N, C-alpha and C positions, 0 to 999 in steps of 0.2 A: 197732548203733553207739555210742551209751553206753557198753557193757560194754566195745567196743574202745578208747575214750577212756580209761576206768577203769583197764585193764587195760596201758596205752601199748604195744599191739601191733598188729599186720593180720596179714592172711593173705591168701589167695584168695577171703575168705568176707565180706571188707571192700571186697574189688576188686566184687563181684558186686551189692552194696546200693549201693552210689558209682555202679554204671552205671546204676540204674536212677531217676538224678534227669534228667528229659527234657532240660531245658534247659540244664544244668551238663554232662552228660556230653559228647555232642556237640562244644562249646565247649572242650571243654582235649584232645578228639582231636583237633582242628583245630589247637590250636597248639600240642601234642606233634609231631603230621609235619610239619607245618609248617620244625619246628626239626629234626627227624632224631632225636628223641627217642621211645624204645620205651615208656617206662613214663609212660602218662598223667595219670598221678597224682604225678609229679615235681614237687617242692616248686617250683622255677620257671616251671614251667606253671599251678599251681595259684594263685599268687602273679599273675601275668600274667592270668589273668581276673578274678582279684576287688579286684585293687590296681592293675594295670599296670606292665611292665618292656616291655625291647626287643624279647624273644620276641614279642608283637604285630607290629610290624612287619615281620616278615618272613613272614607270613600271606601277604600277598598278596591281593589284588581276588576272583577265578577262585576262588581255593580258598573263598574266604567264600560269595561265593554259590552254590559246589556245595554245601557244610556247609549254608545256610537253605534250598534248596532239597529237598537228599534229606536228610541228615539230620532239619534241623527241621521237612521238608514245609510252610515257610512258603505257598507258592504254593495248597495247598490248607485250610487254613487262616483265608489273609485274605481280603480281597475284592481285586480287582487291583487297584485305585487305591490301596490301601492297601500291597501289594507292588510296585508301579510306585515310590512313593515310597522305600521300601528299596532298590530297586535303583539309585534315583537316588544315594544315599545310598554306597552300596559306588563307584561312579565317584566320588564327589567323598573318597573318604579314609576310610570306617567302618573300625572293628577289632573284633574279638569282644572288646571289655573288656565286663564285665558291665553297665556303665551302657548302652552302645548298646543292648543288649537292654530294657532297661528303659524307657529313654525314648521310643525309637523302632519299637517293637514293642508297639505300644500293647496291644497283647491277650498277656496271659499266658498262655502256649501250654506250662506243662506239666501235673501233673495237675488244676489248676483252670485253664480255659480259659473266661477271663472277661474280661473290660476293665480297664485299670489304670486309676484315679481320680489324682489328684493328689496324696493323700493315701497311696496305697499305694505309688504311682513311689517318692515322700520316703522310705519304710519299707523298699524294697524294694532301691532304690540303697545303696552301702557310703558311708555317709560318715564325716567324721571330726569328734570331737570334741576339745577341748582342756579337759581335767581342769580343774575350779574348786577342786573339793573331794570329800570321801570322807567320807558317814558310814553306818558301817556296810553293809548292801549297798547303799544310794543314792550313786549316782555323780552330781555334779550337772557339766553339759559345755555348753560353748560350740559350738553348732554352726550351721552355715550351711542356713538350712531351704532347700526347693524352692518356690518359685512361679509362678505364670504370670499373666500381664495378657491371657488369653485368646485368645493365639497362640504364644507364645513363653514358653519352661520360662527360669527363671531361680534364681540362690542369690541367697538375701537376706544379709541383713547376722548376724553371730554373734545368735544369741539364748540362755539358760537353756534347759537342759532335764535332768529328771531321770530316770536310768535305773537299771534295776537291775542288780546281778551276785550270781551263786548263789554258794555257798558252797563248792559246788566248782568253781568258776572255776579258768584256769589259773594259773600262778603270777603271772606279770605283771600283771594285771587284779588278782590277790587284793592284790598290791604298789602299788598306784599312789599317786601322790602329785602334790600339786597342780603343773600346771603340763605335766604328761604330753599325750601326743594320743593318742587312742585310733579305733579302726575302729568302728561301730554298723552294723547289719545287724536290719531288723525289733525296734529299741528293745533288742539285744544287744549289749553290749559284748564284741567279739572277742578284740583283742589291743592291746599295744601297739606304734607304730608309730615307724620311725626315720624321722627325716629323709628317708633317701633314698625310701621307702615313702610317707611323704605326699606328697613333690614328684610322685612318679607316679601316685599317688590324684586330688592335684589336675588334674595334666596330661590325663590321658583321661579324666576326667569332663568336663572342661573342653570336649574336644575332641567328646565326644558331645554335650555341648546345643548345642554351637556347627554340628552335623549336624542336630541336631534342631531347630532353628529358618532353617533355610538354605530357600528357596524351595524350595516344594515343586513 
């Protein structure tokens, strides 16, 4: 995959690699098919899953349920009470956004089948960070950490966090300036966000948190 990125190209081989992501790919397929898109890796589809956009709103609860049971096989992977809780969240308006899976499917169901911790959820969700300063490979951002009061999850007040960008990062990450807002995933700066993307990421993340905190 790094070679594809370096050459800025794609072909059938890249699609084969991406299909091996056991959690990611079924969601992309769901979003694309629900919106009548043949390309599961269409930029709009990928954006919908990671950041959020209107494509999510067209999926529908029945399609999401079938995807979680047939593609993700969550009925087999989770205890009955936990899957029942997810069914209830689907009825309440769950959407196939990355944050929904992180916050509400408490078990990581890709290649590593293990329970999420608060720390791993905070790292795994896509967060947004306001660039405060850049010092070579280091970026200092203000981001809202994930907290728990023992029952509910919520985002706290912004705190400072230092993350590292690699020398071969994309152009927008290499040219960051104070005041930019970036997306962060597992401590890696991903891309500079537009105002629309920031609003969508916050909106769909908050929807997922509200579902997480709703009565079980």
